[in-house]
C-alpha positions, 0 to 999 in steps of 0.5 A: 125119340122126344120132343125136345128132339123134335123141337131140335131137328124143327129148327135146324131145318127151320133155321136151314130153310131160312138163314137167320142170322142169331135164330134162338131157341126154344121149345118146351123148359123141361121136357121131364115136368112137362105135365099137366097143365100143358101151358104154351107162351106163345110172344114175339122176338128176343130182345136181343139185337145180338147174332149170337145164337141162343137157346131160349130153354137155357136161359130160363133154367138161371130165372126169371129175368126182368118184367117179361120174365116174371109175369110169366112164371107168376102166370104160370104158377096161378094156371097149375094153381088155380090162382091163389092170391098173388102175394102167398107166393115167392118168386122161386116158386113161380120160378118153378112153375114156368119150367113146367111149360114151354115158351115160343117166339113168333120172330126166333130172331133179332129184336127190341124192346118194342116190337115192329108188328108189320115185320112180327106180322111179316115173319108170322106169314113166312115162317107160318108152317115151321111155327105150326109144327113148332105147337104140334110138336108142343102140344098144348093144352091151354096156349097164352098168345101174347103178341100184342094185337088179336088180329095177329093171334088170328093169323097164328091160328088162320084155322080157327074160324072168327067166329069162334072167338068169344070175348071174355068180358075183361077186353080179351079173347079166348077159344076153344079148338080142337079140344085147346083153350087159346088165351089172346093175353097181355103182354107181360112187359105192360107196364101194370103191377104184376097182381094186375094182370095176374088177377085179370088171368084169373078171371078171363080163365074162370069166364072160360071155365064158365063158359064151357059148362054154359055152351057144353064146351070139352075144356081140354087142361090136363 
């Protein structure tokens, strides 16, 4: 059974258990190209109050929409291609890179332009088992969390002791756990030029590589 099939089975079980209206699926965007490095972006919730069901995997095929999608594509391109200069690649190239990654929301239904973090934490705690199962099926080597607050990322990864979270020097923390690199990063919709978050992620990732060498930690990115 493919990972996509496993995820679809999980979503049916998830919907049946919770009865959510407007459940929007997500996961590996194109399993044929989900190779090294296996990158997973974790975001908050759909910016869509529509009660119809949907599937991000099909939606993202159409292109990178709005600031949110453009930033994810740019970050994907950087991580996959060792961060070439920001102006050296195009939006179509960023979209192609993004389609080699995985994407998931913590909250699978409803939501608006500004997430309610109290509600988000409620969903996270209620659905933690399903969320962890989804992550395990995807089996990423790099996880970029865009959840707005480090404490929310730490709730999602309760198994990581707090002392295992490290400062990058750029107001971004990271952890390496079970050979996975987890980065608590900014939200893709942050109001700033795209080059700023792109270079920030580059600096953070380079710091992680240096830190892993200094501490003799296996940084598994393939």
